[in-house]
C-alpha positions in Angstrom: 7.4 -25.0 -1.7 9.1 -21.6 -1.9 7.3 -19.4 -4.3 8.1 -15.9 -5.4 5.4 -13.4 -6.5 5.9 -9.3 -7.8 4.1 -6.7 -7.8 4.2 -2.5 -8.6 3.2 -0.7 -5.7 2.1 3.0 -5.6 3.4 5.7 -3.1 2.2 4.4 -0.3 -0.6 1.5 0.4 -2.0 -1.8 1.4 -2.1 -4.4 -1.6 -4.2 -7.1 -1.0 -2.5 -10.7 -1.8 -4.6 -13.0 -0.4 -5.1 -14.7 -3.7 -1.2 -15.4 -4.6 -1.0 -16.7 -1.2 -3.7 -18.8 -1.6 -2.5 -20.2 -5.4 1.3 -20.4 -3.7 -0.5 -22.9 -1.0 -2.6 -25.2 -3.9 0.4 -25.5 -6.1 2.3 -26.7 -3.4 -0.5 -29.5 -2.5 0.0 -29.5 1.3 -3.0 -30.3 2.9 -1.9 -29.7 6.4 1.0 -27.0 7.8 2.0 -23.7 7.8 2.2 -20.9 5.2 5.1 -18.3 6.0 4.5 -14.9 3.7 7.7 -12.8 3.9 8.7 -9.7 2.7 12.8 -8.8 1.9 12.4 -5.4 1.7 13.4 -3.0 4.7 10.7 -0.1 3.6 7.6 -2.6 3.1 5.9 -5.1 5.1 3.5 -7.9 5.4 0.1 -8.0 7.8 -3.2 -9.6 7.9 -5.9 -7.3 8.6 -9.8 -6.9 7.6 -10.3 -7.0 3.7 -14.3 -6.3 2.9 -14.2 -3.0 4.1 -11.8 -0.8 2.7 -11.6 1.7 5.0 -9.8 -0.4 7.1 -6.8 0.2 5.1 -7.4 3.8 4.7 -7.6 4.5 8.4 -4.6 2.1 9.1 -2.6 4.4 7.1 -3.5 7.2 8.3 -2.6 6.2 11.7 0.8 5.1 10.5 1.0 8.3 9.0 0.4 10.5 12.4 1.8 8.0 14.7 5.4 8.5 12.3 5.9 11.0 10.4 8.8 12.3 8.5 11.1 14.4 10.9 13.5 16.9 10.2 16.2 15.4 12.6 15.8 11.7 10.9 19.2 11.2 9.9 18.9 8.7 7.0 20.5 10.3 3.5 17.7 8.6 1.7 14.6 10.3 3.5 12.8 7.7 4.1 13.4 6.9 7.9 10.0 6.9 8.1 9.1 4.0 5.9 11.7 2.0 7.2 10.0 2.8 10.9 6.4 1.4 9.7 8.3 -1.9 8.1 9.7 -2.5 11.8 6.5 -2.3 13.1 4.4 -3.8 11.0 6.6 -6.7 10.6 8.8 -8.5 7.8 6.6 -11.8 7.4 3.1 -13.9 9.1 2.5 -17.5 9.2 -0.8 -18.9 8.6 -1.8 -22.5 9.3 -2.5 -24.5 6.3 -6.0 -26.9 7.5 -7.7 -29.2 4.6 -5.9 -27.3 1.8 -6.7 -24.1 3.0 -5.4 -20.6 4.2 -7.1 -20.8 7.9 -7.7 -17.3 8.4 -10.6 -15.9 9.6 -13.7 -14.5 7.8 -12.7 -11.0 7.4 -9.1 -11.2 7.2 -6.9 -10.5 3.7 -3.3 -10.8 3.7 -1.3 -7.1 2.9 1.6 -6.3 1.5 2.0 -3.0 2.7 4.5 -0.6 0.8 5.3 2.3 2.9 7.9 3.7 -0.3 6.9 3.7 -3.5 6.5 3.4 -6.4 8.5 0.2 -6.8 9.0 -2.7 -8.1 8.3 -5.0 -5.4 8.7 -9.0 -4.5 8.1 -11.5 -1.3 8.1 -15.4 -1.0 5.6 -17.7 0.5 6.6 -20.7 2.2 4.8 -23.8 2.8 5.9 -26.3 5.2 4.0 -29.7 6.1 3.1 -30.9 9.4 
């Protein structure tokens, strides 16, 4: 089953979409299989990371900005090359095992939509597949 979700993002940030992904899995009715979350944007990404301490997201954004700052020698006319690089490094999708109808995430894990070039109206897809 394929589900599509939308969200409005800020300039840069990680948006916890775990609840939406859980909803898609529940609506699909699968008990065992996989769930893929896919971002169709070139300046945004999907990742799994800690969802208990918001400082982790804060620190990740700082680290990504230091690792991939805007640079004067970038040639992309839109001026968002750093956002493209961050999105490529994080990745466009994650796959999570579905076991007994639930996402098999670790205790502290959440699924995040990562915005690197907002604010924007974005969307992402959730695809579930039975074993």
